[in-house]
Structures are given as C-alpha cells and as structure tokens.
N, C-alpha and C positions, 0 to 999 in steps of 0.2 A: 644335759640339754636331752637326756632317756628322762632323770626325773621331773622335768620340769613338762614335756608327755605325758607325763603317768600323774602330773597330778592335777593336765585338761582331764586328759580321759576322764578319773572319775567326778572331779567339776560336774562334768556334761551330763555320766551318770547319772549320778546322784540327782543335780537338775532334773533332768525326765523321767526319772520313778525315783524318787529318793535310795536312801544307801543303804536299808537293811531289803531292798529289792533286787539289789545291781549287788550283793552281796553271797545272791540267791542263786542270780543266774550265772557269777563268776564260777561258785562253785558248783554248779552243775557241768559249766565249759568244761573245769578241768577233768573231770569225773568219766565225760565221757572223749576231750583227745586225746586218753593211752591208747585206748581200740582204736583195737586191726581193721578199719571201719572207712569209707572213703568222710569222704566231709560234707553229704549232701545226709546220709544216712545218720552222724554226730549231731547237725541239724536238727533233727529230725526229733533222731532221741532229746536233746535239750528239749525243744518245742511242747514236749511232747512229758516230761519228766517237770517242766514246768507247771506246764497248764494243772499235771493231778496234785501238786504242791496247791496249788489254787496262786498265782499269780499266771495273772489276766489283761495282756493287754495290744496295742493294735500289733497284724504285722508284722508293717514296717516297723515301730517298736522296739520289739520281742527280738526282730531278727538285726538291726542297731547293737541294742544291749550286751544280743549275744557279739559279733563282732568286735565291739568295745573292749570285750571280757578275752579274747582272743588275742585281738594286738597288745591291751595290757598283759599278758600272759609274756607273749614275744615278746616284749620292752625288757623285763624283769626276768626272761632264760639270756636275755645278751649282758645282762650283766653282772 
C-alpha cells in the first residue's frame, strides 16, 4: 500500500510542477524538517529557500508541493 501511495504522490507532484522542481522541494523540506522550530517557521523557511533558488509558483501550488513532500517523507520513514 505504501508503495502505491508513494507512486501516486510522486506522479501528482511531477504532473503539477515537474520532477526536477519537486526534487528541489523535497530537498528543501528535508533540510528544514530537522530544525527544532515550529511548523510555520519551517514552511516559511522552505518557501524562502525555494524563492532564492528561483522556484516560483502560486502560493497554493507551493503549499501543496511542500505538503506532498512532507507526507512522502512520513510514508518513507514508516518503511
């Protein structure tokens, strides 16, 4: 089941923003997830980092990509 969910998440993200962009979002989320700060601060840090490296999209798409990356990491951590 987890493998299926992972595939669906990756497919959806690739469809929305492209695989290279989603890879960058996942990397930024991974870096910020380890910090001992609030979730809001982590999200802002990820958004700032992505803006610095030139990734721009609507706020809703960026928030969706961040949430998909977080959920993907949670599923992978369970395995």
